[in-house]
SEPAKE-485537 format. One record per atom (N, C-alpha, C, CB): residue number from 1; residue in one letter; chain; atom name; x, y, z. Coordinates in nm, 3 decimals. Glycine has a CB too. Layout:
# SEPAKE-485537
[NUM, 'A', 'A', 'CA', [X, Y, Z]]
...
This chain:
# SEPAKE-485537
[1, 'A', 'A', 'N', [0.044, -0.072, 0.018]]
[1, 'A', 'A', 'CA', [0.027, -0.018, 0.022]]
[1, 'A', 'A', 'C', [0.078, 0.102, 0.004]]
[1, 'A', 'A', 'CB', [-0.001, -0.053, 0.062]]
[2, 'A', 'A', 'N', [0.179, 0.088, 0.091]]
[2, 'A', 'A', 'CA', [0.333, 0.263, 0.100]]
[2, 'A', 'A', 'C', [0.332, 0.271, -0.045]]
[2, 'A', 'A', 'CB', [0.568, 0.229, 0.176]]
[3, 'S', 'A', 'N', [0.401, 0.138, -0.104]]
[3, 'S', 'A', 'CA', [0.484, 0.185, -0.253]]
[3, 'S', 'A', 'C', [0.356, 0.239, -0.325]]
[3, 'S', 'A', 'CB', [0.573, 0.038, -0.359]]
[4, 'A', 'A', 'N', [0.206, 0.216, -0.382]]
[4, 'A', 'A', 'CA', [0.105, 0.239, -0.426]]
[4, 'A', 'A', 'C', [0.131, 0.420, -0.455]]
[4, 'A', 'A', 'CB', [-0.008, 0.178, -0.325]]
[5, 'L', 'A', 'N', [0.090, 0.419, -0.278]]
[5, 'L', 'A', 'CA', [0.070, 0.534, -0.271]]
[5, 'L', 'A', 'C', [0.181, 0.631, -0.281]]
[5, 'L', 'A', 'CB', [0.009, 0.544, -0.175]]
[6, 'A', 'A', 'N', [0.336, 0.606, -0.289]]
[6, 'A', 'A', 'CA', [0.464, 0.670, -0.336]]
[6, 'A', 'A', 'C', [0.415, 0.690, -0.518]]
[6, 'A', 'A', 'CB', [0.625, 0.546, -0.298]]
[7, 'A', 'A', 'N', [0.408, 0.617, -0.540]]
[7, 'A', 'A', 'CA', [0.370, 0.597, -0.676]]
[7, 'A', 'A', 'C', [0.284, 0.654, -0.748]]
[7, 'A', 'A', 'CB', [0.342, 0.504, -0.693]]
[8, 'Q', 'A', 'N', [0.209, 0.683, -0.662]]
[8, 'Q', 'A', 'CA', [0.097, 0.790, -0.698]]
[8, 'Q', 'A', 'C', [0.128, 0.932, -0.675]]
[8, 'Q', 'A', 'CB', [-0.029, 0.766, -0.619]]
[9, 'I', 'A', 'N', [0.211, 0.969, -0.546]]
[9, 'I', 'A', 'CA', [0.253, 1.116, -0.544]]
[9, 'I', 'A', 'C', [0.375, 1.116, -0.678]]
[9, 'I', 'A', 'CB', [0.325, 1.166, -0.365]]
[10, 'A', 'A', 'N', [0.450, 1.009, -0.688]]
[10, 'A', 'A', 'CA', [0.568, 1.049, -0.769]]
[10, 'A', 'A', 'C', [0.545, 1.068, -0.892]]
[10, 'A', 'A', 'CB', [0.667, 0.965, -0.768]]
[11, 'A', 'A', 'N', [0.396, 1.084, -0.957]]
[11, 'A', 'A', 'CA', [0.365, 1.078, -1.105]]
[11, 'A', 'A', 'C', [0.268, 1.209, -1.096]]
[11, 'A', 'A', 'CB', [0.288, 0.918, -1.168]]
[12, 'K', 'A', 'N', [0.283, 1.256, -0.988]]
[12, 'K', 'A', 'CA', [0.219, 1.411, -0.996]]
[12, 'K', 'A', 'C', [0.340, 1.524, -0.994]]
[12, 'K', 'A', 'CB', [0.110, 1.443, -0.850]]
[13, 'S', 'A', 'N', [0.328, 1.637, -1.021]]
[13, 'S', 'A', 'CA', [0.380, 1.738, -1.071]]
[13, 'S', 'A', 'C', [0.500, 1.776, -0.964]]
[13, 'S', 'A', 'CB', [0.272, 1.844, -1.098]]
[14, 'P', 'A', 'N', [0.644, 1.754, -0.976]]
[14, 'P', 'A', 'CA', [0.738, 1.776, -0.882]]
[14, 'P', 'A', 'C', [0.705, 1.903, -0.825]]
[14, 'P', 'A', 'CB', [0.871, 1.769, -0.933]]
[15, 'L', 'A', 'N', [0.699, 1.986, -0.904]]
[15, 'L', 'A', 'CA', [0.670, 2.156, -0.836]]
[15, 'L', 'A', 'C', [0.541, 2.165, -0.700]]
[15, 'L', 'A', 'CB', [0.592, 2.276, -0.998]]
[16, 'T', 'A', 'N', [0.451, 2.101, -0.779]]
[16, 'T', 'A', 'CA', [0.336, 2.087, -0.652]]
[16, 'T', 'A', 'C', [0.332, 1.983, -0.552]]
[16, 'T', 'A', 'CB', [0.205, 2.073, -0.704]]
[17, 'V', 'A', 'N', [0.377, 1.876, -0.558]]
[17, 'V', 'A', 'CA', [0.449, 1.836, -0.478]]
[17, 'V', 'A', 'C', [0.531, 1.867, -0.393]]
[17, 'V', 'A', 'CB', [0.480, 1.794, -0.510]]
[18, 'A', 'A', 'N', [0.646, 1.968, -0.402]]
[18, 'A', 'A', 'CA', [0.734, 2.041, -0.338]]
[18, 'A', 'A', 'C', [0.688, 2.156, -0.278]]
[18, 'A', 'A', 'CB', [0.826, 2.068, -0.413]]
[19, 'L', 'A', 'N', [0.590, 2.205, -0.297]]
[19, 'L', 'A', 'CA', [0.520, 2.334, -0.264]]
[19, 'L', 'A', 'C', [0.413, 2.318, -0.164]]
[19, 'L', 'A', 'CB', [0.461, 2.397, -0.387]]
[20, 'G', 'A', 'N', [0.367, 2.173, -0.173]]
[20, 'G', 'A', 'CA', [0.268, 2.147, -0.081]]
[20, 'G', 'A', 'C', [0.329, 2.125, 0.022]]
[20, 'G', 'A', 'CB', [0.182, 2.051, -0.105]]
[21, 'K', 'A', 'N', [0.455, 2.043, 0.029]]
[21, 'K', 'A', 'CA', [0.500, 1.985, 0.131]]
[21, 'K', 'A', 'C', [0.562, 2.034, 0.214]]
[21, 'K', 'A', 'CB', [0.549, 1.911, 0.110]]
[22, 'A', 'A', 'N', [0.638, 2.208, 0.170]]
[22, 'A', 'A', 'CA', [0.693, 2.256, 0.233]]
[22, 'A', 'A', 'C', [0.558, 2.383, 0.341]]
[22, 'A', 'A', 'CB', [0.814, 2.300, 0.131]]
[23, 'A', 'A', 'N', [0.459, 2.384, 0.247]]
[23, 'A', 'A', 'CA', [0.341, 2.424, 0.305]]
[23, 'A', 'A', 'C', [0.267, 2.389, 0.403]]
[23, 'A', 'A', 'CB', [0.280, 2.425, 0.244]]
[24, 'F', 'A', 'N', [0.323, 2.240, 0.434]]
[24, 'F', 'A', 'CA', [0.253, 2.137, 0.535]]
[24, 'F', 'A', 'C', [0.355, 2.214, 0.636]]
[24, 'F', 'A', 'CB', [0.264, 1.937, 0.509]]
[25, 'Y', 'A', 'N', [0.471, 2.177, 0.620]]
[25, 'Y', 'A', 'CA', [0.556, 2.206, 0.758]]
[25, 'Y', 'A', 'C', [0.541, 2.343, 0.823]]
[25, 'Y', 'A', 'CB', [0.711, 2.192, 0.732]]
[26, 'R', 'A', 'N', [0.537, 2.440, 0.698]]
[26, 'R', 'A', 'CA', [0.554, 2.554, 0.736]]
[26, 'R', 'A', 'C', [0.407, 2.610, 0.813]]
[26, 'R', 'A', 'CB', [0.603, 2.628, 0.612]]
[27, 'Q', 'A', 'N', [0.252, 2.586, 0.764]]
[27, 'Q', 'A', 'CA', [0.161, 2.611, 0.857]]
[27, 'Q', 'A', 'C', [0.136, 2.517, 0.948]]
[27, 'Q', 'A', 'CB', [0.059, 2.642, 0.808]]
[28, 'A', 'A', 'N', [0.199, 2.416, 0.965]]
[28, 'A', 'A', 'CA', [0.230, 2.364, 1.140]]
[28, 'A', 'A', 'C', [0.246, 2.453, 1.243]]
[28, 'A', 'A', 'CB', [0.362, 2.289, 1.162]]
[29, 'E', 'A', 'N', [0.350, 2.528, 1.185]]
[29, 'E', 'A', 'CA', [0.385, 2.653, 1.305]]
[29, 'E', 'A', 'C', [0.342, 2.783, 1.312]]
[29, 'E', 'A', 'CB', [0.513, 2.685, 1.310]]
[30, 'M', 'A', 'N', [0.192, 2.812, 1.257]]
[30, 'M', 'A', 'CA', [0.136, 2.923, 1.262]]
[30, 'M', 'A', 'C', [-0.007, 2.915, 1.301]]
[30, 'M', 'A', 'CB', [0.155, 2.981, 1.148]]
[31, 'E', 'A', 'N', [-0.038, 3.054, 1.349]]
[31, 'E', 'A', 'CA', [-0.147, 3.033, 1.392]]
[31, 'E', 'A', 'C', [-0.245, 3.012, 1.268]]
[31, 'E', 'A', 'CB', [-0.176, 3.135, 1.481]]
[32, 'L', 'A', 'N', [-0.401, 2.958, 1.332]]
[32, 'L', 'A', 'CA', [-0.534, 2.904, 1.213]]
[32, 'L', 'A', 'C', [-0.489, 3.016, 1.108]]
[32, 'L', 'A', 'CB', [-0.743, 2.926, 1.276]]
[33, 'D', 'A', 'N', [-0.529, 3.165, 1.136]]
[33, 'D', 'A', 'CA', [-0.542, 3.259, 1.056]]
[33, 'D', 'A', 'C', [-0.468, 3.286, 0.967]]
[33, 'D', 'A', 'CB', [-0.552, 3.339, 1.102]]
[34, 'A', 'A', 'N', [-0.338, 3.308, 0.990]]
[34, 'A', 'A', 'CA', [-0.207, 3.313, 0.937]]
[34, 'A', 'A', 'C', [-0.183, 3.213, 0.834]]
[34, 'A', 'A', 'CB', [-0.113, 3.298, 1.039]]
[35, 'A', 'A', 'N', [-0.185, 3.064, 0.876]]
[35, 'A', 'A', 'CA', [-0.202, 2.963, 0.835]]
[35, 'A', 'A', 'C', [-0.323, 2.979, 0.670]]
[35, 'A', 'A', 'CB', [-0.246, 2.883, 0.975]]
[36, 'Y', 'A', 'N', [-0.425, 3.015, 0.702]]
[36, 'Y', 'A', 'CA', [-0.524, 2.997, 0.570]]
[36, 'Y', 'A', 'C', [-0.436, 3.148, 0.506]]
[36, 'Y', 'A', 'CB', [-0.750, 3.009, 0.607]]
[37, 'G', 'A', 'N', [-0.419, 3.200, 0.526]]
[37, 'G', 'A', 'CA', [-0.374, 3.320, 0.443]]
[37, 'G', 'A', 'C', [-0.267, 3.220, 0.332]]
[37, 'G', 'A', 'CB', [-0.281, 3.466, 0.556]]
[38, 'Y', 'A', 'N', [-0.158, 3.184, 0.399]]
[38, 'Y', 'A', 'CA', [-0.018, 3.172, 0.388]]
[38, 'Y', 'A', 'C', [-0.085, 3.036, 0.269]]
[38, 'Y', 'A', 'CB', [0.097, 3.136, 0.562]]
[39, 'A', 'A', 'N', [-0.184, 2.976, 0.299]]
[39, 'A', 'A', 'CA', [-0.238, 2.863, 0.198]]
[39, 'A', 'A', 'C', [-0.296, 2.921, 0.063]]
[39, 'A', 'A', 'CB', [-0.360, 2.777, 0.270]]
[40, 'A', 'A', 'N', [-0.344, 3.025, 0.116]]
[40, 'A', 'A', 'CA', [-0.399, 3.124, -0.020]]
[40, 'A', 'A', 'C', [-0.272, 3.150, -0.098]]
[40, 'A', 'A', 'CB', [-0.475, 3.290, 0.025]]
[41, 'E', 'A', 'N', [-0.183, 3.215, -0.037]]
[41, 'E', 'A', 'CA', [-0.060, 3.248, -0.149]]
[41, 'E', 'A', 'C', [0.008, 3.144, -0.232]]
[41, 'E', 'A', 'CB', [0.056, 3.308, -0.079]]
[42, 'V', 'A', 'N', [0.010, 3.006, -0.136]]
[42, 'V', 'A', 'CA', [0.039, 2.890, -0.207]]
[42, 'V', 'A', 'C', [-0.029, 2.859, -0.312]]
[42, 'V', 'A', 'CB', [0.035, 2.795, -0.138]]
[43, 'M', 'A', 'N', [-0.186, 2.838, -0.302]]
[43, 'M', 'A', 'CA', [-0.238, 2.774, -0.417]]
[43, 'M', 'A', 'C', [-0.242, 2.857, -0.511]]
[43, 'M', 'A', 'CB', [-0.356, 2.720, -0.404]]
[44, 'T', 'A', 'N', [-0.243, 2.998, -0.505]]
[44, 'T', 'A', 'CA', [-0.218, 3.115, -0.621]]
[44, 'T', 'A', 'C', [-0.132, 3.076, -0.700]]
[44, 'T', 'A', 'CB', [-0.171, 3.249, -0.582]]
[45, 'R', 'A', 'N', [0.050, 3.074, -0.608]]
[45, 'R', 'A', 'CA', [0.155, 3.005, -0.716]]
[45, 'R', 'A', 'C', [0.139, 2.909, -0.777]]
[45, 'R', 'A', 'CB', [0.259, 2.969, -0.679]]
[46, 'N', 'A', 'N', [0.065, 2.793, -0.721]]
[46, 'N', 'A', 'CA', [0.069, 2.683, -0.755]]
[46, 'N', 'A', 'C', [-0.001, 2.682, -0.918]]
[46, 'N', 'A', 'CB', [0.005, 2.604, -0.642]]
[47, 'M', 'A', 'N', [-0.126, 2.748, -0.915]]
[47, 'M', 'A', 'CA', [-0.207, 2.732, -1.010]]
[47, 'M', 'A', 'C', [-0.152, 2.873, -1.142]]
[47, 'M', 'A', 'CB', [-0.375, 2.741, -0.930]]
[48, 'L', 'A', 'N', [-0.052, 2.933, -1.094]]
[48, 'L', 'A', 'CA', [-0.018, 3.034, -1.215]]
[48, 'L', 'A', 'C', [0.120, 2.923, -1.244]]
[48, 'L', 'A', 'CB', [0.021, 3.242, -1.165]]
[49, 'A', 'A', 'N', [0.159, 2.808, -1.227]]
[49, 'A', 'A', 'CA', [0.304, 2.775, -1.250]]
[49, 'A', 'A', 'C', [0.223, 2.696, -1.390]]
[49, 'A', 'A', 'CB', [0.415, 2.669, -1.105]]
[50, 'R', 'A', 'N', [0.366, 2.681, -1.434]]
[50, 'R', 'A', 'CA', [0.311, 2.616, -1.608]]
[50, 'R', 'A', 'C', [0.272, 2.474, -1.590]]
[50, 'R', 'A', 'CB', [0.453, 2.611, -1.746]]
[51, 'D', 'A', 'N', [0.303, 2.396, -1.455]]
[51, 'D', 'A', 'CA', [0.258, 2.286, -1.444]]
[51, 'D', 'A', 'C', [0.076, 2.226, -1.443]]
[51, 'D', 'A', 'CB', [0.328, 2.268, -1.336]]
[52, 'A', 'A', 'N', [0.039, 2.379, -1.385]]
[52, 'A', 'A', 'CA', [-0.109, 2.382, -1.369]]
[52, 'A', 'A', 'C', [-0.176, 2.378, -1.512]]
[52, 'A', 'A', 'CB', [-0.154, 2.515, -1.286]]
[53, 'G', 'A', 'N', [-0.112, 2.475, -1.607]]
[53, 'G', 'A', 'CA', [-0.201, 2.473, -1.697]]
[53, 'G', 'A', 'C', [-0.145, 2.343, -1.818]]
[53, 'G', 'A', 'CB', [-0.216, 2.636, -1.750]]
[54, 'E', 'A', 'N', [-0.031, 2.256, -1.763]]
[54, 'E', 'A', 'CA', [-0.051, 2.129, -1.844]]
[54, 'E', 'A', 'C', [-0.161, 2.029, -1.784]]
[54, 'E', 'A', 'CB', [0.089, 2.053, -1.853]]
[55, 'G', 'A', 'N', [-0.144, 2.048, -1.632]]
[55, 'G', 'A', 'CA', [-0.237, 1.950, -1.575]]
[55, 'G', 'A', 'C', [-0.384, 1.973, -1.649]]
[55, 'G', 'A', 'CB', [-0.245, 1.971, -1.407]]
[56, 'I', 'A', 'N', [-0.436, 2.069, -1.646]]
[56, 'I', 'A', 'CA', [-0.555, 2.079, -1.680]]
[56, 'I', 'A', 'C', [-0.577, 2.046, -1.853]]
[56, 'I', 'A', 'CB', [-0.595, 2.219, -1.629]]
[57, 'D', 'A', 'N', [-0.493, 2.109, -1.914]]
[57, 'D', 'A', 'CA', [-0.462, 2.111, -2.086]]
[57, 'D', 'A', 'C', [-0.446, 1.965, -2.111]]
[57, 'D', 'A', 'CB', [-0.306, 2.203, -2.143]]
[58, 'A', 'A', 'N', [-0.407, 1.879, -2.003]]
[58, 'A', 'A', 'CA', [-0.355, 1.730, -2.026]]
[58, 'A', 'A', 'C', [-0.537, 1.651, -2.006]]
[58, 'A', 'A', 'CB', [-0.200, 1.670, -1.869]]
[59, 'F', 'A', 'N', [-0.576, 1.662, -1.885]]
[59, 'F', 'A', 'CA', [-0.720, 1.607, -1.866]]
[59, 'F', 'A', 'C', [-0.779, 1.647, -1.947]]
[59, 'F', 'A', 'CB', [-0.791, 1.629, -1.759]]
[60, 'L', 'A', 'N', [-0.816, 1.744, -2.007]]
[60, 'L', 'A', 'CA', [-0.959, 1.792, -2.091]]
[60, 'L', 'A', 'C', [-0.858, 1.714, -2.242]]
[60, 'L', 'A', 'CB', [-1.015, 2.035, -2.093]]
[61, 'A', 'A', 'N', [-0.757, 1.720, -2.248]]
[61, 'A', 'A', 'CA', [-0.738, 1.609, -2.350]]
[61, 'A', 'A', 'C', [-0.724, 1.469, -2.369]]
[61, 'A', 'A', 'CB', [-0.666, 1.628, -2.391]]
[62, 'K', 'A', 'N', [-0.776, 1.404, -2.218]]
[62, 'K', 'A', 'CA', [-0.715, 1.301, -2.194]]
[62, 'K', 'A', 'C', [-0.623, 1.221, -2.255]]
[62, 'K', 'A', 'CB', [-0.779, 1.251, -2.173]]
[63, 'R', 'A', 'N', [-0.510, 1.299, -2.180]]
[63, 'R', 'A', 'CA', [-0.408, 1.220, -2.187]]
[63, 'R', 'A', 'C', [-0.281, 1.246, -2.073]]
[63, 'R', 'A', 'CB', [-0.367, 1.235, -2.325]]
[64, 'P', 'A', 'N', [-0.212, 1.161, -2.087]]
[64, 'P', 'A', 'CA', [-0.151, 1.172, -1.924]]
[64, 'P', 'A', 'C', [-0.036, 1.316, -1.928]]
[64, 'P', 'A', 'CB', [-0.041, 0.991, -1.873]]
[65, 'P', 'A', 'N', [-0.020, 1.377, -1.863]]
[65, 'P', 'A', 'CA', [0.029, 1.528, -1.827]]
[65, 'P', 'A', 'C', [0.201, 1.493, -1.837]]
[65, 'P', 'A', 'CB', [-0.035, 1.594, -1.640]]
[66, 'V', 'A', 'N', [0.249, 1.592, -1.876]]
[66, 'V', 'A', 'CA', [0.420, 1.571, -1.915]]
[66, 'V', 'A', 'C', [0.463, 1.705, -1.841]]
[66, 'V', 'A', 'CB', [0.472, 1.570, -2.116]]
[67, 'W', 'A', 'N', [0.520, 1.644, -1.695]]
[67, 'W', 'A', 'CA', [0.535, 1.799, -1.617]]
[67, 'W', 'A', 'C', [0.678, 1.839, -1.663]]
[67, 'W', 'A', 'CB', [0.527, 1.796, -1.424]]
[68, 'T', 'A', 'N', [0.697, 1.970, -1.562]]
[68, 'T', 'A', 'CA', [0.829, 1.996, -1.614]]
[68, 'T', 'A', 'C', [0.916, 2.080, -1.483]]
[68, 'T', 'A', 'CB', [0.811, 2.093, -1.767]]
[69, 'G', 'A', 'N', [0.799, 2.042, -1.389]]
[69, 'G', 'A', 'CA', [0.855, 2.133, -1.225]]
[69, 'G', 'A', 'C', [0.825, 2.271, -1.249]]
[69, 'G', 'A', 'CB', [1.047, 2.130, -1.180]]
[70, 'T', 'A', 'N', [0.823, 2.361, -1.391]]
[70, 'T', 'A', 'CA', [0.814, 2.479, -1.361]]
[70, 'T', 'A', 'C', [0.677, 2.542, -1.362]]
[70, 'T', 'A', 'CB', [0.896, 2.537, -1.433]]
């Protein structure tokens, strides 16, 4: 089960995984309001990344995404 989960995570955008992991650990030390604000900033940065566009394009084209990490 752990290997299957690791494979699912590894198939995602490396940029998005790195942003999410860093945000998770940083938010753990914040007050709730600050954590929500920080999460909004991280989500905005993620949606402006090229990989976000690639994910949407791949979904609409029903093809696997080609992540660039940018």
